[in-house]
KEDRENTOR-698378 format. One line per 10 residues: number of its first residue (from 1); their letters; for each residue x, y, z of N, C-alpha, C. Coordinates in pm, 1 decimal, always signed. Atoms other than C-alpha are relative to their C-alpha. Example, Ala and Ser with C-alpha at 12.3 -4.5 7.8 and 13.67 -1.06 7.14 Angstrom:
2
1 = AS = +89.0,-119.0,+0.0,+1230.0,-450.0,+780.0,+90.0,+120.0,+0.0 ~ -82.0,-119.0,-6.0,+1367.0,-106.0,+714.0,-77.0,+109.0,+73.0 .
END
This chain:
126
1 = XXXXXXXXXX = -94.4,+61.0,+90.4,-4483.2,+1628.1,+5332.8,+101.3,+102.2,-49.9 ~ -91.4,-103.4,+46.4,-4336.7,+1956.6,+5211.4,+103.2,+35.7,+104.7 ~ -93.3,-30.0,-108.8,-4183.1,+2029.9,+5550.3,+103.4,-111.0,+13.4 ~ -93.6,+112.3,-8.0,-4029.8,+1682.7,+5564.3,+97.4,+0.9,-116.8 ~ -87.6,-5.7,+117.2,-3894.1,+1717.8,+5210.6,+102.4,+111.8,+15.3 ~ -93.0,-111.6,-19.2,-3742.1,+2055.4,+5297.9,+108.0,-35.7,+102.4 ~ -98.7,+37.2,-102.1,-3574.5,+1915.1,+5609.1,+100.3,-101.0,-55.4 ~ -90.8,+98.8,+58.9,-3430.4,+1621.6,+5416.2,+90.5,+66.2,-102.7 ~ -79.2,-65.5,+103.3,-3315.1,+1844.4,+5131.1,+114.3,+79.9,+60.0 ~ -104.4,-82.1,-61.1,-3124.7,+2084.9,+5354.6,+109.1,-86.0,+61.3 .
11 = XXXXXXXXXX = -102.6,+83.6,-62.9,-2950.4,+1814.5,+5554.7,+76.8,-81.3,-103.5 ~ -69.7,+76.9,+103.5,-2870.2,+1610.6,+5243.9,+96.1,+87.7,-78.6 ~ -89.9,-89.5,+72.4,-2725.8,+1908.0,+5054.9,+117.7,+41.4,+87.6 ~ -110.2,-31.5,-91.1,-2520.4,+1996.5,+5362.6,+100.3,-114.2,+3.1 ~ -89.9,+114.7,-1.6,-2380.2,+1645.9,+5372.3,+75.4,-12.0,-132.1 ~ -66.5,+6.3,+130.4,-2305.9,+1656.2,+4999.3,+112.7,+102.6,-6.4 ~ -105.6,-100.9,+4.1,-2113.0,+1982.2,+5034.1,+113.7,-35.0,+95.0 ~ -103.3,+38.6,-95.4,-1926.6,+1838.1,+5330.8,+87.9,-112.7,-54.1 ~ -72.1,+119.4,+43.0,-1824.7,+1516.8,+5156.6,+57.9,+8.5,-141.1 ~ -53.3,-11.9,+135.3,-1739.8,+1645.0,+4807.6,+104.0,+110.2,-6.2 .
21 = XXXXXXXXXX = -96.1,-106.7,+24.6,-1446.8,+1845.9,+4683.9,-66.7,+102.7,-90.2 ~ +62.2,-108.9,+73.8,-1520.4,+2176.6,+4515.2,-21.3,-37.3,-147.1 ~ +9.7,+34.9,+141.7,-1457.1,+2034.1,+4167.1,-117.5,-93.5,-29.0 ~ +108.1,+96.2,+21.8,-1723.0,+1760.9,+4211.2,-130.5,+39.2,+69.3 ~ +117.6,-38.4,-78.3,-1976.1,+1954.1,+4419.4,-123.9,+15.2,-87.3 ~ +114.8,-16.7,+89.5,-2200.9,+2047.5,+4126.4,-55.3,-133.5,-46.4 ~ +42.8,+133.8,+41.0,-2210.1,+1686.7,+4010.6,-74.9,-69.2,+113.2 ~ +67.3,+61.5,-114.6,-2300.5,+1569.2,+4360.6,-137.7,+57.8,+23.6 ~ +130.9,-62.5,-20.1,-2581.4,+1822.2,+4394.4,-95.9,-33.4,-113.6 ~ +84.4,+38.4,+112.9,-2708.8,+1743.8,+4045.6,-49.6,-142.4,+12.9 .
31 = XXXXXXXXXX = +41.1,+140.2,-20.0,-2712.3,+1371.7,+4121.6,-105.2,-9.2,+110.3 ~ +98.9,-0.8,-107.6,-2900.2,+1445.3,+4444.3,-135.7,+47.3,-52.0 ~ +125.9,-49.8,+56.1,-3162.1,+1651.8,+4258.7,-63.0,-101.8,-94.1 ~ +52.0,+102.2,+90.6,-3194.7,+1382.3,+3992.0,-61.2,-115.9,+78.3 ~ +55.5,+110.0,-78.7,-3245.3,+1114.3,+4255.9,-129.5,+42.1,+69.6 ~ +124.7,-49.8,-59.1,-3507.8,+1331.8,+4428.8,-113.8,-2.5,-100.8 ~ +105.2,-4.0,+101.9,-3702.7,+1390.3,+4108.2,-38.6,-140.0,-45.5 ~ +29.4,+138.4,+37.2,-3672.7,+1023.4,+4011.3,-84.4,-66.8,+108.5 ~ +76.9,+56.8,-110.9,-3798.5,+926.6,+4357.2,-144.4,+48.2,+1.5 ~ +137.6,-50.9,+6.5,-4101.1,+1155.3,+4322.4,-78.6,-70.6,-110.1 .
41 = XXXXXXXXXX = +68.9,+65.3,+110.9,-4186.4,+1005.7,+3982.8,-29.8,-146.0,+27.3 ~ +19.4,+142.1,-31.1,-4134.1,+645.7,+4090.9,-103.4,-15.3,+111.2 ~ +97.2,+7.6,-109.1,-4331.9,+713.9,+4408.1,-143.3,+15.7,-48.2 ~ +135.4,-19.8,+54.2,-4631.7,+842.5,+4214.3,-43.9,-123.1,-78.8 ~ +33.9,+118.5,+81.0,-4620.4,+549.1,+3971.0,-23.6,-121.0,+90.7 ~ +13.4,+113.7,-91.6,-4569.0,+294.1,+4250.3,-126.7,+14.2,+85.4 ~ +121.0,-23.4,-78.3,-4844.8,+453.5,+4460.4,-126.7,-25.9,-79.7 ~ +115.6,+25.9,+86.3,-5087.0,+443.1,+4168.1,-18.2,-149.5,-22.5 ~ +6.4,+145.2,+18.0,-5000.2,+78.3,+4107.1,-56.4,-67.1,+125.4 ~ +49.6,+60.5,-124.4,-5053.3,-11.6,+4474.0,-146.8,+33.6,+24.0 .
51 = XXXXXXXXXX = +140.3,-38.8,-16.6,-5380.0,+181.8,+4479.1,-90.5,-87.6,-85.5 ~ +83.8,+82.2,+87.0,-5510.8,-16.0,+4183.7,-1.3,-146.2,+44.3 ~ -5.6,+139.6,-43.3,-5394.3,-352.2,+4325.9,-72.4,-19.6,+133.1 ~ +56.4,+15.3,-135.1,-5500.0,-295.4,+4689.4,-116.3,+96.6,+23.8 ~ +107.7,-99.4,-11.3,-5804.1,-75.3,+4624.7,-89.5,-26.4,+121.7 ~ +89.3,+33.0,-110.9,-6014.1,-258.9,+4884.7,+72.5,+1.4,+134.5 ~ -77.2,+9.3,-124.5,-5733.8,-290.2,+5144.1,+118.8,+96.0,-2.4 ~ -108.8,-97.6,+5.1,-5531.6,+33.0,+5138.3,+84.2,-3.0,+127.3 ~ -75.6,+11.9,-124.7,-5430.8,-16.4,+5502.1,+105.4,-109.7,-9.0 ~ -95.0,+109.3,+19.4,-5266.2,-345.7,+5410.0,+115.1,+44.1,-90.7 .
61 = XXXXXXXXXX = -104.9,-50.4,+89.4,-5076.3,-176.9,+5125.9,+95.3,+91.8,+76.0 ~ -84.7,-89.8,-79.8,-4950.7,+89.1,+5368.6,+92.2,-79.8,+90.7 ~ -81.9,+82.1,-90.1,-4828.4,-175.0,+5613.2,+108.4,-73.6,-77.5 ~ -98.6,+71.7,+81.1,-4654.9,-375.0,+5337.9,+110.6,+93.8,-45.2 ~ -99.9,-95.6,+50.4,-4480.8,-71.5,+5188.2,+84.4,+55.0,+114.3 ~ -76.5,-50.2,-114.9,-4381.7,+63.5,+5529.9,+100.3,-103.9,+48.3 ~ -91.6,+106.3,-39.7,-4230.4,-271.5,+5621.3,+114.8,-16.5,-97.4 ~ -105.5,+10.1,+101.1,-4039.7,-290.2,+5292.8,+99.0,+115.4,+12.2 ~ -89.0,-115.6,-14.5,-3903.3,+61.0,+5336.6,+82.4,-8.5,+127.7 ~ -75.1,+13.9,-125.0,-3805.5,-8.7,+5698.1,+112.0,-103.1,-16.4 .
71 = XXXXXXXXXX = -102.1,+102.4,+22.1,-3621.2,-326.4,+5594.9,+111.0,+50.8,-92.1 ~ -99.5,-54.6,+92.3,-3448.0,-150.1,+5303.3,+86.4,+104.4,+69.4 ~ -75.2,-102.0,-73.4,-3347.6,+139.9,+5526.9,+98.1,-64.4,+96.9 ~ -88.1,+68.8,-93.6,-3203.8,-98.4,+5784.5,+118.6,-62.4,-73.1 ~ -109.4,+60.2,+77.5,-3001.6,-284.1,+5520.6,+97.5,+105.1,-52.4 ~ -86.1,-108.0,+48.9,-2870.5,+38.4,+5369.9,+82.4,+57.5,+114.3 ~ -72.5,-50.6,-116.2,-2776.6,+159.7,+5716.9,+117.2,-92.0,+36.1 ~ -107.8,+94.4,-31.1,-2572.0,-157.0,+5771.5,+110.4,+0.9,-105.1 ~ -96.5,+8.7,+108.2,-2400.5,-141.8,+5432.0,+79.3,+128.7,-23.6 ~ -67.0,-126.9,+29.4,-2318.1,+227.7,+5396.9,+68.9,+55.8,+123.9 .
81 = XXXXXXXXXX = -74.0,-65.3,-108.3,-2056.8,+399.5,+5608.5,+51.2,+133.9,-51.1 ~ -52.4,-130.5,+37.3,-1956.1,+763.1,+5604.0,+151.8,-7.3,-5.6 ~ -145.9,+3.3,+7.9,-1598.9,+812.4,+5488.2,+62.5,+78.3,+115.1 ~ -63.1,-71.3,-112.6,-1354.2,+922.7,+5757.8,+35.2,+143.5,-38.1 ~ -31.9,-140.9,+20.9,-1299.3,+1294.9,+5794.9,+142.6,+28.0,+44.5 ~ -132.6,-43.7,-40.6,-966.3,+1464.5,+5816.6,-15.2,+83.8,+126.4 ~ +8.1,-74.0,-125.7,-910.5,+1589.6,+6170.0,+59.9,+138.8,-18.8 ~ -44.2,-138.4,+10.8,-883.9,+1967.7,+6175.9,-8.0,+61.2,+139.1 ~ +2.3,-66.0,-130.1,-798.8,+2178.7,+6477.3,-124.9,+85.2,+16.1 ~ +120.8,-77.0,-26.9,-1092.3,+2351.1,+6640.5,+29.1,+149.1,-7.6 .
91 = XXXXXXXXXX = -12.8,-144.1,+8.7,-1141.8,+2718.3,+6563.2,-68.8,+64.0,+119.2 ~ +68.3,-77.2,-103.3,-1222.9,+2969.6,+6830.5,-108.8,+82.5,-66.7 ~ +107.0,-83.2,+54.4,-1528.3,+3190.6,+6788.6,+57.6,+122.9,-69.6 ~ -63.4,-117.3,+61.0,-1303.3,+3485.8,+6714.2,+60.0,-34.5,-136.4 ~ -58.0,+42.3,+127.8,-1118.9,+3293.8,+6439.8,-108.3,-25.8,-104.5 ~ +110.1,+26.6,+92.3,-1449.3,+3192.3,+6288.1,-48.7,+129.4,-63.9 ~ +54.0,-125.0,+53.4,-1572.2,+3549.6,+6252.6,+104.5,+85.8,-69.5 ~ -101.6,-78.0,+70.2,-1240.0,+3704.4,+6149.3,+31.8,-61.0,-135.7 ~ -23.7,+64.3,+128.2,-1220.8,+3454.0,+5862.3,-108.9,+27.0,-102.0 ~ +109.4,-28.2,+92.3,-1545.2,+3579.4,+5706.7,+35.9,+115.1,-92.2 .
101 = XXXXXXXXXX = -25.4,-108.0,+94.8,-1531.3,+3794.7,+5395.4,-92.2,+118.0,+31.3 ~ +80.6,-119.8,-21.3,-1673.4,+4147.2,+5388.7,-142.4,-16.1,-49.5 ~ +134.6,+23.0,+52.9,-1968.8,+4032.6,+5178.4,-85.4,-78.2,+98.6 ~ +73.7,+81.7,-97.2,-2068.0,+3775.5,+5438.4,-31.6,+83.1,+124.2 ~ +21.9,-83.6,-118.7,-2025.3,+4018.7,+5729.1,-110.3,+101.9,-26.7 ~ +101.6,-100.1,+33.8,-2242.7,+4275.2,+5547.0,-140.6,-58.2,+2.1 ~ +133.3,+60.2,+6.6,-2531.8,+4028.9,+5510.7,-45.3,-59.5,+133.6 ~ +36.9,+61.1,-128.3,-2524.1,+3891.6,+5868.7,-112.9,+73.3,+72.3 ~ +113.2,-64.8,-68.0,-2751.4,+4164.1,+6019.3,-133.2,-26.3,-69.2 ~ +123.2,+28.5,+73.3,-3008.0,+4109.4,+5743.4,-46.0,-143.6,+26.2 .
111 = XXXXXXXXXX = +33.1,+139.7,-25.7,-2993.3,+3732.1,+5791.5,-57.2,-16.8,+141.1 ~ +47.4,+10.1,-137.3,-3034.9,+3770.2,+6167.7,-139.7,+59.1,+13.5 ~ +132.1,-63.1,-6.4,-3332.0,+4006.6,+6121.5,-107.4,-90.0,-59.9 ~ +97.7,+87.7,+64.4,-3510.5,+3772.6,+5880.2,-25.0,-123.8,+85.2 ~ +15.1,+117.6,-85.8,-3444.8,+3476.8,+6109.9,-87.2,+30.8,+121.0 ~ +80.4,-38.3,-116.6,-3591.0,+3660.2,+6409.9,-145.8,+21.0,-40.1 ~ +138.1,-22.7,+45.3,-3897.9,+3770.5,+6211.6,-69.5,-131.6,-30.2 ~ +61.3,+128.6,+32.1,-3961.3,+3421.3,+6078.6,-25.8,-83.8,+125.2 ~ +17.3,+76.9,-123.2,-3909.9,+3261.6,+6420.1,-115.5,+55.1,+83.4 ~ +106.4,-57.1,-82.9,-4143.9,+3507.2,+6589.2,-136.4,-18.1,-64.6 .
121 = XXXXXX = +129.9,+18.6,+64.8,-4418.7,+3474.9,+6327.4,-41.7,-145.6,-6.3 ~ +36.1,+141.4,+6.1,-4399.4,+3096.5,+6310.6,-48.3,-51.2,+135.3 ~ +43.4,+45.3,-131.6,-4452.0,+3066.6,+6685.7,-130.5,+68.7,+42.5 ~ +124.5,-69.3,-29.9,-4759.0,+3295.0,+6675.2,-116.4,-96.1,-10.7 ~ +118.0,+87.6,+1.6,-5076.9,+3110.3,+6766.8,-124.9,+85.8,+12.7 ~ +125.9,-76.0,-5.8,-5427.6,+3237.6,+6707.7,-85.9,-48.7,+112.4 .
END
């Protein structure tokens, strides 16, 4: 569950930064965090309620809730559309790296080293 939450958080925050202007970015991220925390609280309360109602048939409760979430997700998918993006010319790789500030360039070797270490240790199998 933690891995799934982390994957959703990163992609959602990336989308928020992509779709908000700098002046509203903090508000967008705060609203996202508030909705996450609210979802955790409501999920615990709703799960406790379902556990008490369907104590003998927890499998049935799982099927009902999964079906409701699938239907809600499908409806939201049909109703929500991403706003159109402004078309920007493609940057070359050279333009991408020459546009970086000195602070970012200084941290790139450290970032690459940590990424390699984490990737190599996560693929280690006993």
